[in-house]
N, C-alpha and C positions, 0 to 999 in steps of 0.2 A: 759395771755390767748389769748389776741388779737394778740400779736406778734407771738405766736405759730400758730394761724389760718392763719395769713398772710404768714408765712413760708410754711405751707402746700400747700396753694394756689399757691405759687411761684414754689414749687417743681412740682406740678401737671401741671402747665402751661409749665414748662421747659421740663417735660417728654413728654407732648403732642406735643409741637413744635419740640422736638428732634426726635420724631418718624416721623414726617412729613419731617424733614430735611434728615433723613437717607434713606427715600424712594427714594430720588434723586439718590445718588451714587449707590444704590443697583439696580436701574433700575426698570422696570415695574414688577408688581407682579402677574398679572393674566396669565393664560396659553396663552390666545390669544395675550395679550400684549407682553409676552416673545417671542412668535413665530414671531410676526410682527417685534419686535425689532431685532431678529436674522436675519430675512430676510433683514431688512434694512442695518444691519452691513455687511451682505454678499454682497449685491449690491454695497456697497461702498468700497468693498475690504478689510474690517477689519475682516479678517477671524478668528483671535484669539478671538475677542469679540463676533463674531457670534457663535463660538463653545461654549463659556461660557454661553451665553443666552440659546442656544438649550439644553446644558447639564443640566443647572439649571431647565429648564422646565421638562425634563425627570426625574430628581431626585425628584423635589417637586410635580409634578402632573403626575405620571406614568400612571394614568388611563384616562387622558384627551385625547380628540380627536386629540389634537395637538402633543401628545407625539411621535407617530410613524413618522409623517412628520418631527419632530424635530430630531429624530434619523437619518433620511436620511440627514437632514440639516448638522449634524455634519460630516458625511461622505463626503458630497459635499464640505464643507468648507475645509476639509483637502485636498481634491483632487485639488480644485482650488488654494490652497496654495502650491501645488506641494509636499505635504508630502504624497507620494503615499503608503508608508508602512502603515501609520496610516489609510489612506483612505481605503485601501484594507481590513484591519482588521475590520473596521467599517461596510463596505459593506458586508463582509462575515458574521458578527454577525447578520446583518439585514436579510440576506438570511436564516440564520439558525433559527432565532426566528419568522420570518414571511414568511414561505415557500409558502403561497398562496396569498401573497399581490399582488395587481395589478401592482405595480412598479417593480416586480421581473425581467422582461426582461431588464429594465433599469439598475438595480442593477448588474445583471450578465454582462451586457455590460461594466459597469464602472469597475468591477473587472478585466475584460480583458484589459481595457485601463490602469489600474494601472500598470499591468505588461508590457504592450506595451510601456508605457512612460519610463520604466526603462531598456529597451533593450540596449545592448551594441553593439559595432562594430563587424563585422564578424570575427575579429581576437581575440575576447574575448569570455568569457564564455556565453553560450546561454541559461542558465537556465530560465531567465525571458521571453525570446522569446518563449520557449517551454510552459511555464505556460500561456502566453497570448494565444498561439495557442489552448491549451486545454480548456481555458475559453471560447473563441469564438466558438469553436466547440460544447461545451456543450450548449451554448445559442442557436445556430442555430438548434441543434438537438431538443431542448425542445420547442422553440418557433419559428418555421420556418417562420411564417407569420408576426412576429413582425417587426416594422420599425427599431428596434435596431439590428435585425438579418441582415438586409441589410448592415448596417454599419459594423457589425461584419464580414460579408463575405469579404468585402474590406480589412479590417485589417488582417483577417486570411491569405489572399493571400500575403500580405506584410510580415507576419510572416514566411510563408512557403518559400518565396523567400529568406529571410534573412538566414534561416536555410540551404537552398540549397547553398547559397553563402558561408556560413561558411564551409560546407562540401567541396566545391570546393577549398576554401582557404587552407584547411588542405591537401587535395589531391594534389594540385599543389605544396605545400611545399615538400611532399614526392616525387613527380615526379622530382622536381628540384635537390634533393639530391640523386636520383638514387634508391629510394625505390619504385620500380614500382608496386610490388604486393600490397603494402599498398595503393598506389595511386589509383590503379585499383579498390580496394574495395570501396574507397570513391566515385569515379566517378560512379560506378555501383549503389551505394546507391542513388545518385542524379538522375540517369536515372530511377530508379524504384519508388522512393518516391517523387521526385520534378520535374516531367515532366511538360512541357507546362508552364514554368514560365520564359521563356526568356533565358534559359541556354542550351537548347537541342543541338544546333549546336556545341558549343564549347565542350560540354561534349562528344558528338559522336567522335569529333576529338581526344580528350585526351584519350578516351577508346581505340581507334585504335592505337594511339601512344604507350600507355602503354603496350598493348598486343604485339605490334611490338618489343618494347625494351625487353620484357620478353622472346619473341621467340629468339631474338639475344643472350640473356644471356644464355639460355638453349643450343643453338647451340654451343656457345663458350665452355660451360662446357663439352658437348659431344665430341667436337674436342680435348679438353685437355686430355680426357680419352683415 
């Protein structure tokens, strides 16, 4: 009987100390501790660990005052880790679930920056550039006085310049192979949609040249008839 009692005491002590030991690797357990831990991991550049702590907080304590900031922490961690696809998805979810949150201008700006950071060269597909442009325009339209809108205005101008340069790249390609009508269409698009972005002079020149070449072609056809 005495041996059995000692065994039970031993099991109890092991279980108790075991629980204490397990709390270490699993990390902090309160909402505030989880959030502070995530912040610390983020500051140290350990974004994977930061994401784990923030996600644990939102899963275990969804009603905590730290849950919403933790969701933002997940998105910020992905962004800082240059995983812009995951970051954009998390920022978009935040925007959908908390449409009146005070951090919305920041979130909208970050969505634009996610696309901005994925933009390709002017000789490549410009889908991300157009999505960045749309995101920045939406932010500026909705929160014109926000400090994030001032940043968005600068980035928007860069997006539009890149889109204009892409149009010029394609137009110049058509011009060089003698497809002057197609080239003229591209140059006119730049003139109408991307004015005052540093391309006005060269666009005016190429429009004149394209029209001149087209006129020469038409004259040649008329003379041949």
